[in-house]
Z-matrix of the N, CA and C atoms (Angstrom, degrees):
N
C 1 1.467
C 2 1.463 1 114.77
N 3 1.368 2 116.20 1 -34.01
C 4 1.454 3 119.26 2 178.23
C 5 1.449 4 114.09 3 -66.65
N 6 1.315 5 117.37 4 -37.31
C 7 1.478 6 122.61 5 174.43
C 8 1.514 7 112.88 6 -62.65
N 9 1.335 8 115.71 7 -35.07
C 10 1.476 9 120.73 8 -177.74
C 11 1.542 10 105.20 9 -70.58
N 12 1.285 11 119.98 10 -44.38
C 13 1.475 12 124.14 11 -179.57
C 14 1.499 13 109.68 12 -63.22
N 15 1.340 14 116.04 13 -39.59
C 16 1.460 15 121.10 14 177.99
C 17 1.510 16 108.99 15 -60.97
N 18 1.347 17 116.04 16 -47.01
C 19 1.453 18 122.16 17 180.00
C 20 1.522 19 112.14 18 -60.60
N 21 1.261 20 116.39 19 -45.07
C 22 1.495 21 120.82 20 177.70
C 23 1.541 22 109.69 21 -60.06
N 24 1.308 23 116.69 22 -44.71
C 25 1.447 24 120.22 23 -179.75
C 26 1.511 25 112.10 24 -63.19
N 27 1.312 26 117.35 25 -40.90
C 28 1.486 27 121.73 26 178.97
C 29 1.555 28 110.56 27 -66.17
N 30 1.348 29 119.23 28 -41.22
C 31 1.461 30 121.43 29 177.69
C 32 1.532 31 109.69 30 -63.20
N 33 1.344 32 115.80 31 -43.20
C 34 1.467 33 121.57 32 179.36
C 35 1.538 34 109.28 33 -63.19
N 36 1.329 35 118.45 34 -43.28
C 37 1.468 36 123.70 35 178.21
C 38 1.527 37 110.31 36 -62.24
N 39 1.336 38 116.93 37 -40.92
C 40 1.453 39 120.18 38 179.40
C 41 1.500 40 110.11 39 -63.97
N 42 1.363 41 115.52 40 -46.46
C 43 1.510 42 118.21 41 -179.45
C 44 1.576 43 110.15 42 -61.26
N 45 1.296 44 116.32 43 -45.34
C 46 1.474 45 118.49 44 -179.84
C 47 1.543 46 109.19 45 -60.21
N 48 1.380 47 118.17 46 -47.67
C 49 1.478 48 119.80 47 -179.16
C 50 1.500 49 110.07 48 -64.77
N 51 1.258 50 121.20 49 -35.76
C 52 1.470 51 122.00 50 -178.16
C 53 1.543 52 108.51 51 -68.08
N 54 1.342 53 117.03 52 -42.51
C 55 1.479 54 119.78 53 179.09
C 56 1.540 55 111.59 54 -66.30
N 57 1.365 56 115.67 55 -40.54
C 58 1.405 57 119.72 56 176.79
C 59 1.562 58 110.34 57 -65.14
N 60 1.334 59 115.75 58 -36.88
C 61 1.499 60 118.38 59 175.96
C 62 1.482 61 111.13 60 -61.01
N 63 1.346 62 118.35 61 -43.19
C 64 1.437 63 121.66 62 179.00
C 65 1.534 64 113.56 63 -64.31
N 66 1.342 65 115.41 64 -37.72
C 67 1.446 66 122.04 65 176.81
C 68 1.540 67 107.61 66 -63.58
N 69 1.332 68 117.75 67 -46.89
C 70 1.449 69 119.92 68 -176.03
C 71 1.522 70 110.81 69 -66.43
N 72 1.311 71 118.38 70 -33.62
C 73 1.440 72 122.74 71 178.15
C 74 1.539 73 110.34 72 -60.07
N 75 1.321 74 115.55 73 -39.41
C 76 1.494 75 119.69 74 176.10
C 77 1.489 76 112.33 75 -71.93
N 78 1.403 77 116.60 76 -37.08
C 79 1.427 78 120.27 77 -172.37
C 80 1.549 79 115.57 78 -78.03
N 81 1.289 80 115.88 79 -28.95
C 82 1.509 81 120.16 80 -175.06
C 83 1.530 82 107.88 81 -79.37
N 84 1.323 83 117.44 82 127.47
C 85 1.505 84 118.25 83 -174.51
C 86 1.516 85 114.77 84 -83.51
N 87 1.298 86 118.59 85 37.71
C 88 1.454 87 123.74 86 176.49
C 89 1.566 88 109.31 87 -100.64
N 90 1.327 89 113.28 88 164.44
C 91 1.534 90 116.07 89 173.51
C 92 1.510 91 109.67 90 -71.23
N 93 1.302 92 115.31 91 164.79
C 94 1.462 93 120.09 92 -171.63
C 95 1.515 94 113.78 93 -60.99
N 96 1.376 95 116.25 94 -39.58
C 97 1.483 96 117.20 95 -178.00
C 98 1.493 97 111.27 96 -72.43
N 99 1.340 98 118.46 97 -30.97
C 100 1.476 99 120.49 98 174.37
C 101 1.525 100 113.83 99 -62.44
N 102 1.317 101 112.66 100 -42.35
C 103 1.509 102 119.75 101 179.23
C 104 1.506 103 105.98 102 -68.27
N 105 1.311 104 120.58 103 -42.79
C 106 1.433 105 123.57 104 178.85
C 107 1.583 106 111.33 105 -60.61
N 108 1.317 107 120.02 106 -41.48
C 109 1.359 108 122.59 107 177.46
C 110 1.519 109 113.50 108 -63.25
N 111 1.294 110 115.05 109 -41.22
C 112 1.500 111 121.06 110 175.57
C 113 1.523 112 112.70 111 -63.61
N 114 1.349 113 113.66 112 -41.79
C 115 1.486 114 114.53 113 174.66
C 116 1.511 115 114.63 114 -63.04
N 117 1.383 116 115.05 115 -43.25
C 118 1.449 117 116.47 116 178.70
C 119 1.512 118 114.08 117 -67.23
N 120 1.343 119 119.96 118 -33.12
C 121 1.418 120 122.97 119 176.83
C 122 1.526 121 110.57 120 -66.18
N 123 1.358 122 117.44 121 -44.54
C 124 1.426 123 122.11 122 175.37
C 125 1.492 124 111.31 123 -58.83
N 126 1.330 125 118.22 124 -48.12
C 127 1.475 126 122.21 125 -178.88
C 128 1.514 127 110.51 126 -62.49
N 129 1.305 128 117.12 127 -41.67
C 130 1.516 129 119.25 128 177.33
C 131 1.524 130 112.59 129 -61.00
N 132 1.418 131 115.65 130 -43.58
C 133 1.422 132 117.36 131 179.12
C 134 1.519 133 114.48 132 -65.09
N 135 1.320 134 116.25 133 -39.26
C 136 1.462 135 120.02 134 177.93
C 137 1.529 136 109.27 135 -66.00
N 138 1.329 137 118.46 136 -44.77
C 139 1.451 138 122.44 137 -177.20
C 140 1.497 139 109.41 138 -62.30
N 141 1.330 140 116.97 139 -52.15
C 142 1.514 141 118.72 140 -178.44
C 143 1.510 142 111.63 141 -67.57
N 144 1.287 143 116.61 142 -31.79
C 145 1.547 144 120.47 143 174.20
C 146 1.528 145 109.90 144 -62.93
N 147 1.323 146 117.72 145 -43.67
C 148 1.451 147 119.99 146 178.75
C 149 1.523 148 111.99 147 -68.23
N 150 1.334 149 114.58 148 -40.30
C 151 1.498 150 119.01 149 179.50
C 152 1.528 151 109.84 150 -61.30
N 153 1.374 152 115.34 151 -42.56
C 154 1.458 153 118.99 152 -179.58
C 155 1.532 154 110.92 153 -66.77
N 156 1.362 155 115.63 154 -42.54
C 157 1.505 156 117.83 155 178.90
C 158 1.523 157 112.04 156 -60.72
N 159 1.322 158 115.25 157 -35.45
C 160 1.458 159 118.84 158 -177.44
C 161 1.535 160 112.83 159 -91.22
N 162 1.300 161 114.84 160 4.02
C 163 1.462 162 122.94 161 -177.78
C 164 1.556 163 114.26 162 54.09
N 165 1.365 164 112.03 163 44.73
C 166 1.446 165 119.63 164 -178.84
C 167 1.520 166 105.12 165 -93.34
N 168 1.323 167 119.08 166 138.96
C 169 1.458 168 121.15 167 -179.60
C 170 1.556 169 109.68 168 -80.26
N 171 1.312 170 115.96 169 145.50
C 172 1.454 171 121.76 170 176.21
C 173 1.468 172 107.05 171 -84.45
N 174 1.308 173 116.02 172 121.93
C 175 1.497 174 120.02 173 179.77
C 176 1.500 175 106.84 174 -116.60
N 177 1.376 176 113.53 175 136.13
C 178 1.470 177 117.60 176 174.38
C 179 1.557 178 107.79 177 -125.63
N 180 1.331 179 113.10 178 117.63
C 181 1.461 180 119.43 179 176.04
C 182 1.538 181 109.83 180 -146.67
N 183 1.249 182 119.22 181 -177.34
C 184 1.487 183 122.35 182 -178.10
C 185 1.535 184 113.30 183 -56.95
N 186 1.345 185 114.18 184 -41.66
C 187 1.446 186 116.92 185 -179.13
C 188 1.561 187 113.30 186 -66.92
N 189 1.353 188 113.51 187 -44.40
C 190 1.490 189 117.43 188 178.28
C 191 1.548 190 109.87 189 -62.17
N 192 1.314 191 117.29 190 -42.35
C 193 1.456 192 120.77 191 -178.91
C 194 1.524 193 110.21 192 -64.54
N 195 1.360 194 114.91 193 -43.50
C 196 1.479 195 118.31 194 179.19
C 197 1.577 196 111.49 195 -61.00
N 198 1.324 197 114.52 196 -43.12
C 199 1.494 198 118.81 197 176.22
C 200 1.464 199 110.62 198 -61.89
N 201 1.354 200 118.99 199 -41.90
C 202 1.468 201 122.10 200 -179.64
C 203 1.519 202 109.76 201 -61.80
N 204 1.293 203 119.04 202 -40.95
C 205 1.444 204 122.06 203 179.28
C 206 1.509 205 111.06 204 -64.04
N 207 1.318 206 115.94 205 -42.92
C 208 1.484 207 120.35 206 -179.86
C 209 1.522 208 110.15 207 -65.80
N 210 1.283 209 117.45 208 -42.78
C 211 1.500 210 121.17 209 -179.50
C 212 1.542 211 108.04 210 -66.26
N 213 1.309 212 117.86 211 -40.15
C 214 1.438 213 121.69 212 179.13
C 215 1.531 214 111.27 213 -62.09
N 216 1.330 215 112.85 214 -47.29
C 217 1.500 216 117.52 215 178.94
C 218 1.489 217 113.81 216 -61.97
N 219 1.325 218 116.58 217 -38.20
C 220 1.476 219 121.67 218 177.70
C 221 1.491 220 109.72 219 -66.09
N 222 1.343 221 114.45 220 -43.87
C 223 1.491 222 120.50 221 -178.73
C 224 1.513 223 110.81 222 -63.81
N 225 1.314 224 117.48 223 -42.27
C 226 1.484 225 122.20 224 -180.00
C 227 1.544 226 106.87 225 -64.91
N 228 1.359 227 119.44 226 -45.63
C 229 1.455 228 120.54 227 -178.59
C 230 1.515 229 110.49 228 -62.31
N 231 1.349 230 116.99 229 -41.94
C 232 1.486 231 119.53 230 -179.96
C 233 1.456 232 112.89 231 -62.86
N 234 1.355 233 114.86 232 -43.41
C 235 1.490 234 118.91 233 -179.30
C 236 1.469 235 112.52 234 -66.04
N 237 1.364 236 119.19 235 -44.46
C 238 1.404 237 122.70 236 179.25
C 239 1.490 238 112.01 237 -65.03
N 240 1.281 239 117.27 238 -41.23
C 241 1.516 240 120.83 239 178.39
C 242 1.503 241 110.32 240 -64.40
N 243 1.305 242 117.38 241 -44.38
C 244 1.471 243 120.62 242 -177.57
C 245 1.541 244 109.77 243 -69.46
N 246 1.305 245 117.54 244 -39.61
C 247 1.484 246 120.47 245 -175.07
C 248 1.527 247 111.63 246 -76.45
N 249 1.294 248 117.86 247 -36.07
C 250 1.461 249 122.02 248 -170.98
C 251 1.531 250 113.15 249 -98.56
N 252 1.246 251 121.67 250 -4.99
C 253 1.446 252 122.46 251 177.93
C 254 1.536 253 110.06 252 -103.44
N 255 1.351 254 113.60 253 154.75
C 256 1.461 255 116.50 254 -176.22
C 257 1.551 256 110.59 255 -122.97
N 258 1.276 257 117.30 256 1.13
C 259 1.464 258 119.25 257 179.05
C 260 1.515 259 111.43 258 -130.69
N 261 1.333 260 116.25 259 148.67
C 262 1.434 261 122.43 260 177.25
C 263 1.507 262 108.33 261 -148.55
N 264 1.320 263 115.95 262 130.98
C 265 1.473 264 120.37 263 178.33
C 266 1.495 265 113.90 264 58.05
N 267 1.365 266 116.80 265 34.55
C 268 1.459 267 121.51 266 178.45
C 269 1.544 268 106.59 267 -118.90
N 270 1.286 269 115.28 268 142.97
C 271 1.417 270 122.48 269 175.85
C 272 1.532 271 107.82 270 -114.08
N 273 1.333 272 113.96 271 101.23
C 274 1.506 273 120.83 272 -177.36
C 275 1.484 274 107.98 273 -91.68
N 276 1.356 275 118.62 274 114.07
C 277 1.425 276 123.03 275 -175.29
C 278 1.524 277 113.99 276 -96.53
N 279 1.366 278 114.17 277 -12.08
C 280 1.465 279 118.36 278 -179.10
C 281 1.506 280 108.45 279 -148.97
N 282 1.382 281 114.70 280 168.67
C 283 1.471 282 118.56 281 177.49
C 284 1.513 283 110.29 282 -59.91
N 285 1.304 284 114.25 283 146.75
C 286 1.461 285 120.34 284 171.90
C 287 1.497 286 110.90 285 -118.87
N 288 1.301 287 118.85 286 151.55
C 289 1.495 288 121.66 287 -174.47
C 290 1.572 289 108.02 288 -65.18
N 291 1.320 290 112.57 289 158.25
C 292 1.519 291 116.74 290 175.82
C 293 1.546 292 107.87 291 -65.28
N 294 1.337 293 115.55 292 150.53
C 295 1.452 294 124.95 293 176.91
C 296 1.572 295 109.94 294 62.21
N 297 1.275 296 117.67 295 30.12
C 298 1.453 297 122.67 296 -178.94
C 299 1.485 298 109.40 297 -109.30
N 300 1.331 299 116.64 298 148.25
C 301 1.445 300 123.47 299 175.34
C 302 1.569 301 108.07 300 -111.33
N 303 1.278 302 117.34 301 123.82
C 304 1.445 303 122.53 302 -179.85
C 305 1.535 304 110.46 303 -116.21
N 306 1.323 305 118.18 304 138.95
C 307 1.432 306 121.08 305 179.84
C 308 1.526 307 106.02 306 -137.02
N 309 1.351 308 111.62 307 160.13
C 310 1.452 309 121.23 308 171.69
C 311 1.515 310 114.79 309 98.44
N 312 1.323 311 117.09 310 175.72
C 313 1.421 312 123.05 311 179.01
C 314 1.518 313 107.76 312 -131.58
N 315 1.325 314 122.35 313 107.44
C 316 1.440 315 124.82 314 -6.50
C 317 1.517 316 112.30 315 -70.58
N 318 1.296 317 114.82 316 155.31
C 319 1.509 318 121.33 317 -173.70
C 320 1.558 319 111.84 318 -64.77
N 321 1.258 320 115.68 319 144.21
C 322 1.465 321 121.69 320 168.93
C 323 1.502 322 110.34 321 -136.46
N 324 1.263 323 115.59 322 151.63
C 325 1.475 324 120.78 323 -173.61
C 326 1.593 325 109.58 324 -77.81
N 327 1.336 326 115.21 325 130.52
C 328 1.467 327 118.77 326 -179.40
C 329 1.541 328 110.80 327 -116.08
N 330 1.338 329 115.54 328 -25.36
C 331 1.479 330 119.86 329 178.50
C 332 1.517 331 112.75 330 -137.40
N 333 1.248 332 118.88 331 142.78
C 334 1.462 333 122.02 332 174.40
C 335 1.550 334 105.47 333 -130.17
N 336 1.357 335 114.45 334 125.03
C 337 1.476 336 120.96 335 -176.73
C 338 1.498 337 113.78 336 52.30
N 339 1.306 338 117.60 337 33.61
C 340 1.472 339 122.13 338 177.63
C 341 1.529 340 113.83 339 85.05
N 342 1.295 341 118.43 340 -1.17
C 343 1.462 342 122.04 341 -179.09
C 344 1.518 343 107.44 342 -104.86
N 345 1.342 344 114.35 343 137.76
C 346 1.435 345 119.38 344 -179.35
C 347 1.510 346 114.43 345 -68.02
N 348 1.284 347 118.83 346 129.24
C 349 1.422 348 123.37 347 178.85
C 350 1.537 349 108.95 348 -93.14
N 351 1.370 350 116.11 349 107.96
C 352 1.428 351 116.38 350 -173.86
C 353 1.578 352 115.30 351 -87.30
N 354 1.295 353 113.43 352 -27.04
C 355 1.485 354 117.83 353 179.83
C 356 1.511 355 108.38 354 -126.49
N 357 1.285 356 115.96 355 151.94
C 358 1.435 357 123.59 356 179.17
C 359 1.540 358 112.53 357 -62.74
N 360 1.379 359 113.83 358 -34.29
C 361 1.458 360 114.78 359 -178.04
C 362 1.562 361 112.38 360 -74.89
N 363 1.269 362 120.48 361 -7.97
C 364 1.452 363 121.94 362 173.01
C 365 1.463 364 115.36 363 -76.33
N 366 1.371 365 115.44 364 -21.23
C 367 1.421 366 122.90 365 -174.36
C 368 1.475 367 109.67 366 -111.95
N 369 1.345 368 117.25 367 121.83
C 370 1.489 369 122.52 368 178.61
C 371 1.527 370 106.82 369 -81.41
N 372 1.284 371 117.97 370 99.39
C 373 1.529 372 121.48 371 176.33
C 374 1.470 373 111.70 372 -103.65
N 375 1.330 374 118.55 373 3.91
C 376 1.470 375 121.23 374 -179.15
C 377 1.518 376 112.72 375 -100.07
N 378 1.395 377 114.43 376 -52.83
C 379 1.452 378 116.20 377 -174.25
C 380 1.537 379 114.54 378 -91.62
N 381 1.283 380 116.32 379 46.79
C 382 1.467 381 120.41 380 178.76
C 383 1.582 382 104.93 381 -82.66
N 384 1.296 383 117.44 382 134.98
C 385 1.458 384 122.29 383 -177.70
C 386 1.546 385 108.00 384 -62.11
N 387 1.281 386 114.39 385 137.91
C 388 1.436 387 120.77 386 178.10
C 389 1.532 388 110.76 387 -109.48
N 390 1.363 389 118.27 388 105.24
C 391 1.445 390 121.49 389 -174.35
C 392 1.579 391 111.30 390 -60.97
N 393 1.258 392 120.67 391 -32.92
C 394 1.444 393 121.34 392 176.45
C 395 1.514 394 112.98 393 -65.85
N 396 1.323 395 116.14 394 -43.45
C 397 1.430 396 121.56 395 176.95
C 398 1.612 397 110.03 396 -62.40
N 399 1.328 398 113.85 397 -40.95
C 400 1.474 399 117.21 398 177.76
C 401 1.501 400 111.90 399 -61.68
N 402 1.279 401 118.46 400 -41.50
C 403 1.466 402 124.42 401 178.67
C 404 1.569 403 110.68 402 -63.93
N 405 1.318 404 114.08 403 -45.09
C 406 1.477 405 119.86 404 179.72
C 407 1.506 406 109.56 405 -65.22
N 408 1.268 407 117.89 406 -41.16
C 409 1.531 408 119.39 407 177.68
C 410 1.515 409 111.11 408 -64.37
N 411 1.382 410 116.57 409 -41.39
C 412 1.472 411 118.41 410 177.80
C 413 1.510 412 110.15 411 -63.32
N 414 1.314 413 118.42 412 -41.55
C 415 1.488 414 120.74 413 -179.98
C 416 1.529 415 110.18 414 -67.08
N 417 1.339 416 117.90 415 -37.28
C 418 1.445 417 119.44 416 177.12
C 419 1.491 418 113.69 417 -66.54
N 420 1.356 419 119.27 418 -39.32
C 421 1.436 420 121.74 419 175.29
C 422 1.569 421 112.41 420 -63.04
N 423 1.340 422 111.89 421 -43.58
C 424 1.461 423 117.09 422 177.06
C 425 1.597 424 110.96 423 -61.30
N 426 1.282 425 116.77 424 -42.76
C 427 1.451 426 119.76 425 177.24
C 428 1.499 427 111.90 426 -62.12
N 429 1.330 428 118.00 427 -43.81
C 430 1.472 429 123.27 428 178.75
C 431 1.597 430 108.78 429 -60.33
N 432 1.338 431 114.89 430 -43.25
C 433 1.521 432 120.10 431 -178.77
C 434 1.559 433 106.80 432 -64.45
N 435 1.249 434 118.69 433 -43.53
C 436 1.503 435 121.07 434 -176.54
C 437 1.561 436 110.24 435 -70.11
N 438 1.284 437 116.71 436 -37.24
C 439 1.510 438 121.76 437 172.27
C 440 1.512 439 110.64 438 -57.31
N 441 1.323 440 117.09 439 -49.42
C 442 1.436 441 123.29 440 -177.20
C 443 1.497 442 108.58 441 -62.32
N 444 1.354 443 116.07 442 -43.85
C 445 1.491 444 120.99 443 -178.58
C 446 1.546 445 109.85 444 -63.78
N 447 1.311 446 115.75 445 -41.21
C 448 1.483 447 119.88 446 179.48
C 449 1.524 448 109.64 447 -66.42
N 450 1.375 449 118.26 448 -40.70
C 451 1.452 450 119.71 449 176.76
C 452 1.467 451 112.24 450 -63.20
N 453 1.337 452 120.51 451 -39.34
C 454 1.497 453 123.40 452 175.36
C 455 1.465 454 111.58 453 -60.86
N 456 1.344 455 118.09 454 -46.22
C 457 1.386 456 125.82 455 179.59
C 458 1.603 457 111.82 456 -59.28
N 459 1.320 458 112.33 457 -42.80
C 460 1.461 459 119.73 458 -176.56
C 461 1.561 460 108.35 459 -68.16
N 462 1.347 461 115.42 460 -44.84
C 463 1.444 462 120.84 461 177.29
C 464 1.536 463 110.55 462 -58.10
N 465 1.312 464 115.70 463 -47.52
C 466 1.422 465 124.04 464 -178.14
C 467 1.538 466 108.99 465 -58.25
N 468 1.302 467 115.43 466 -49.00
C 469 1.522 468 119.37 467 179.18
C 470 1.542 469 111.00 468 -62.49
N 471 1.397 470 116.73 469 -37.45
C 472 1.478 471 117.31 470 177.50
C 473 1.507 472 111.92 471 -65.13
N 474 1.333 473 116.77 472 -38.61
C 475 1.500 474 119.10 473 -179.10
C 476 1.523 475 108.62 474 -67.76
N 477 1.340 476 116.72 475 -41.81
C 478 1.468 477 118.91 476 179.63
C 479 1.573 478 111.05 477 -63.33
N 480 1.286 479 113.99 478 -36.89
C 481 1.504 480 119.08 479 -178.12
C 482 1.516 481 108.38 480 -68.85
N 483 1.354 482 117.85 481 -43.56
C 484 1.410 483 125.25 482 178.61
C 485 1.506 484 111.33 483 -61.21
N 486 1.336 485 115.46 484 -45.93
C 487 1.472 486 121.72 485 -178.55
C 488 1.547 487 108.87 486 -65.18
N 489 1.306 488 117.49 487 -38.38
C 490 1.429 489 121.92 488 178.68
C 491 1.536 490 113.20 489 -66.89
N 492 1.308 491 117.14 490 -32.05
C 493 1.493 492 120.80 491 178.95
C 494 1.521 493 110.82 492 -76.13
N 495 1.333 494 117.95 493 -30.44
C 496 1.496 495 123.53 494 -178.12
C 497 1.489 496 109.21 495 -70.50
N 498 1.319 497 122.17 496 -26.02
C 499 1.467 498 122.66 497 -174.90
C 500 1.432 499 108.48 498 -78.94
């Protein structure tokens, strides 16, 4: 039973430390790779300190190096994802305004430019510009222009051909 309690405590401690690590990744004003390097350096110092205290030999072979690469890749991915994303556990069903903070499932806007949005009518969640629609409209206008140009060229060539046959 003591081993089970110890295991539960260790899982709880890991969860708390992981959450605290995610919080610190957001709080430290460094770029993502600098934060990741600091995390890896700290982890290496703790690991080697533990190994020295327990008199465990340091072994380096293909398996250890492969595991180290996998752990490093996982750590880099976690740090980048935590540092560079702004939403977690939110389901965003529509466009939200720039500089807005949305929370909940489904997400709703609670702040715009750092100011609290107290009523839904204070926040324009409908007429947000859609960059995809803008690009499609630009492509459609270009297509219409090119079609008009091709029609003019075709009519011009038909007139020249008709004029050439009449001579």
